[in-house]
N, C-alpha and C positions, 0 to 999 in steps of 0.2 A: 504493500499500499504506500503511495506517495506520502512523504512526510514534509513537514514544514522545516526549512533550513534557515534558522535565524542566525545571522552572522555575529561575530564578536565586533568590537569596535573597528577592526581593520579588515574583516572579511566581507566580501560582497554578499548581497542578498541574492539567492538563486531561484530561478523558476524554469520550467521546460515548456516547450511548444512543439506540437506535432506538425511536421511540414512534408511537402512532397519530396523533398530531398533527404529526409531523415529527422530524428528528434533533435531539437535545437535546445541549447542551454543559454538562458538569458541571465546576465549578471549586472546588478546595480550596486552602486556605492555612493553615498553622500549626495543622493538625488540625481545622479547621472548614470547613463548606461556605460559600463566598463568592459563588457564582453558579450559576444554573441557567437557561439560555436555549434557545429553539427557533430553528432556522434561519429567518432573515427577520424575526425579532422586532424591533420598534422598541426602541431603546436596547440592542441586543444587546452584551454584554460590559461594559456600564456598571454601576457606576463603576470597575470593576476595569481596564479598558482591553484587553480581549480582542479580537482581530481575528477575524472570523468565518471568514476564509479559513484562518488558522493553526489555529483550533479545529477545522476540518473534518478535519484529518489526525491528530487525537488518537486514542489507543487506544480501541477500541470495547468497552464494558462491558455491552452488551446481554445477552450470554449469561452465565449463572452460571458456566459452564466458563471463560470468559475472565477472570472475576474471580478464580478460584482460583489463576491463574498470574501475577496482576499483580505481586506482590512479587518473584517469581523472575525475571521478564522485564524489569523496569524498575529504574530507579535512583531511583524515587520514595521520598520520605520515608515511613516506615511509618505515621505518624499520618495523612498525607494520603491514602495508599492505603487505610487503614481507612475514612476518611470517604467516599471515592469509592465503595468497595464498599457502604457502608451507604446511600448515596444511591441507587445502582443497585438495591439490594434494596427500598428504599422505593418506587422507581418501579415495580418488579415488582408489589408489593402494590397500589399505587394503580391501575394499569391492570387489575389483576385484580379491582378492585371491593372491596378490603378496608379502605378508609378508614384508612391508617396515620397515626399521629400525627407532627406536625412535631418532637416531642421525640425521636423516634428518631434523628435526625441532629443533631450539633453544628452550630449555625448562627451565622455572624458576618458578616451583610451590612453593607456600608458605606452609610451614609446619613446624613441630617440627624437630629436628635433627633425633629422632627415626623414625618419619614418612618418612622422606626423605630416610633413610637407607632402610626402608622396600620397598619404591617405587623403589629404585635402584636395589634391589634384584629381584623385579618383572620383571625388564628389561632383566634379565638374563634367564627368562623362555622362551624356544624356541617356535616359532610359531607352533601351533598344539599340544603343550604339556601342561601339568598341573602340579602344585605342590601344596601340602597341606600347610595349615597355620602352622602345626607342622614342616614341612620340612623347611620352610622359617625361623622359630624360630631357629631351630638347625643351619641353615647356618649362621644366625646373631650371635648366641652364639659362633660359631667357629671363628668368626671375632672379638670376644671380646665384643660384644654388648649384654647386658642382655635382653632376649626376651622370652616371652611365646607365645603359639599359639593364645591366647585371645588377647593379646596386638598387635600382627601382624594383627589379624582380624580387630581390630579397626582402625589401620593405613590403611589397605586395603580399608576399607569402606570410608575413608576420602580422598581417592585419587581424586585430582581435575583434572587429565589428563585421563579421561576415554578413552579406547582403546589404546592411544599412550603409556600410562604406563598400561600394560595389567593385570589389576586386575581381569578380568573375567577368567584368567588362574589359579587363586588361588582358590582351592576347599577344602572342609571339608574332613576328613578322611572317612566319611560314605556317601559321596554323593557330589553334586555340591556346596552346601553351599549357603549362602546368596549373594546378589549382589545389590549395591546401585541403580542400574538401573532396577532392577526387575529380577525375575527368568526367565521369557520368553526371555528377552534380552540376559541373560547369556547362556541360552540354545542354542539360535540362533547362537551366536558368537562361542561358542565351536563346534557346528555342522558345521558352515562355515569353520572354520579352519581345522577341521578333514577332510572335503571334499576336501580341496584344498592344504593341507600340502604336499602331495606327489609330486605336481607340482612345489613346491618352494624349495625342498631340494636338 
């Protein structure tokens, strides 16, 4: 039976969400989203230090009904509960093909300054579009940030906010390229956006 995972002062508050690409773990701390990972993802729980086995027993927020009862049933901080509900609603909209904005959820991912700049650059990739690692490197260099396609690839792979920070939209010059959540998940996400992009533009 799923259990409530109440964090210590430094641990994030966790919830799960059932999605077409697998069970997602949502992590909030201090009223901001600090992580969103899928089961089996490379770097799951990084850099926050979340164990996949522990995360699997978190409260399930897939159903909007379960979200309504979160505050009453848990000892979660209200700000974190609000962020978890907002993230779950964002996921509802995304999987319904509505192209929600990352600005709809307060984000506070931990990473190096370079990683954060790469993740911010990913935010600018439109729903249903892709950009290459090389393109992002050129964009960053144009902003005065030394970057290579390889360095961008490393930062993209360490993105702790799967989907909301759309690392799946970053591809190799010769094809889809790698993806921390796996090639099948990346292919599904790109096909989903291609199929629904015309309805949101």
